[in-house]
C-alpha positions as CSV (number, residue, x, y, z in Angstrom):
1,X,-8.8,-2.1,-6.3
2,X,-9.2,-1.1,-2.7
3,X,-6.2,-0.7,-0.4
4,X,-7.1,-3.9,1.4
5,X,-7.3,-5.8,-1.9
6,X,-4.0,-4.4,-3.0
7,X,-2.4,-5.6,0.3
8,X,-3.9,-9.0,-0.1
9,X,-2.6,-9.3,-3.6
10,X,0.9,-8.2,-2.4
11,X,0.8,-10.9,0.2
12,X,-0.2,-13.5,-2.5
13,X,2.7,-12.3,-4.7
14,X,5.2,-12.5,-1.9
15,X,4.0,-16.0,-1.0
16,X,4.3,-17.1,-4.7
17,X,7.8,-15.6,-5.0
18,X,8.9,-17.4,-1.8
19,X,8.2,-20.8,-3.5
20,X,11.1,-22.6,-5.1
21,X,9.1,-24.0,-8.0
22,X,8.2,-20.6,-9.7
23,X,9.8,-20.4,-13.1
24,X,12.0,-17.3,-13.7
25,X,9.7,-15.8,-16.3
26,X,6.7,-16.1,-14.0
27,X,8.7,-14.7,-11.1
28,X,9.6,-11.6,-13.1
29,X,5.9,-11.1,-14.1
30,X,4.9,-11.4,-10.4
31,X,7.7,-9.1,-9.4
32,X,6.6,-6.4,-11.9
33,X,3.0,-6.7,-10.7
34,X,4.2,-6.5,-7.1
35,X,6.1,-3.2,-7.8
36,X,3.0,-1.8,-9.4
37,X,0.8,-2.8,-6.5
38,X,3.3,-1.4,-4.0
39,X,3.2,1.9,-5.8
40,X,-0.6,1.9,-5.6
41,X,-0.6,1.1,-1.9
42,X,2.1,3.8,-1.2
43,X,0.0,6.4,-3.1
44,X,-3.1,5.5,-1.1
45,X,-1.2,5.7,2.2
46,X,0.2,9.1,1.2
47,X,-3.2,10.4,0.4
48,X,-4.6,9.1,3.7
49,X,-1.7,10.5,5.6
50,X,-2.3,13.9,4.0
51,X,-6.0,13.8,5.1
52,X,-5.0,12.8,8.7
53,X,-2.4,15.6,8.9
54,X,-5.0,18.1,7.9
55,X,-6.8,17.9,11.2
56,X,-5.0,18.4,14.5
57,X,-6.8,18.1,17.8
58,X,-6.1,21.0,20.2
59,X,-5.7,20.4,23.9
60,X,-9.3,21.7,24.5
61,X,-10.7,19.0,22.2
62,X,-11.3,21.3,19.2
63,X,-10.0,20.3,15.8
64,X,-8.0,22.8,13.8
65,X,-6.9,22.5,10.2
66,X,-3.2,22.5,9.8
67,X,-1.6,24.3,6.8
């Protein structure tokens, strides 16, 4: 699942959980899935952040790898 698909699914889960007609058992299943999707998204963001932090642009326009 791509990051964008994960975010879309999280939005769907949040919308479903906001409804008053969701049975408790289904709400718990949705909540568990939401936590799993949130962990996936968080890991993807952490990986992307690490890649972005690796390259730092110097004042002269040259990119340098950061340790």
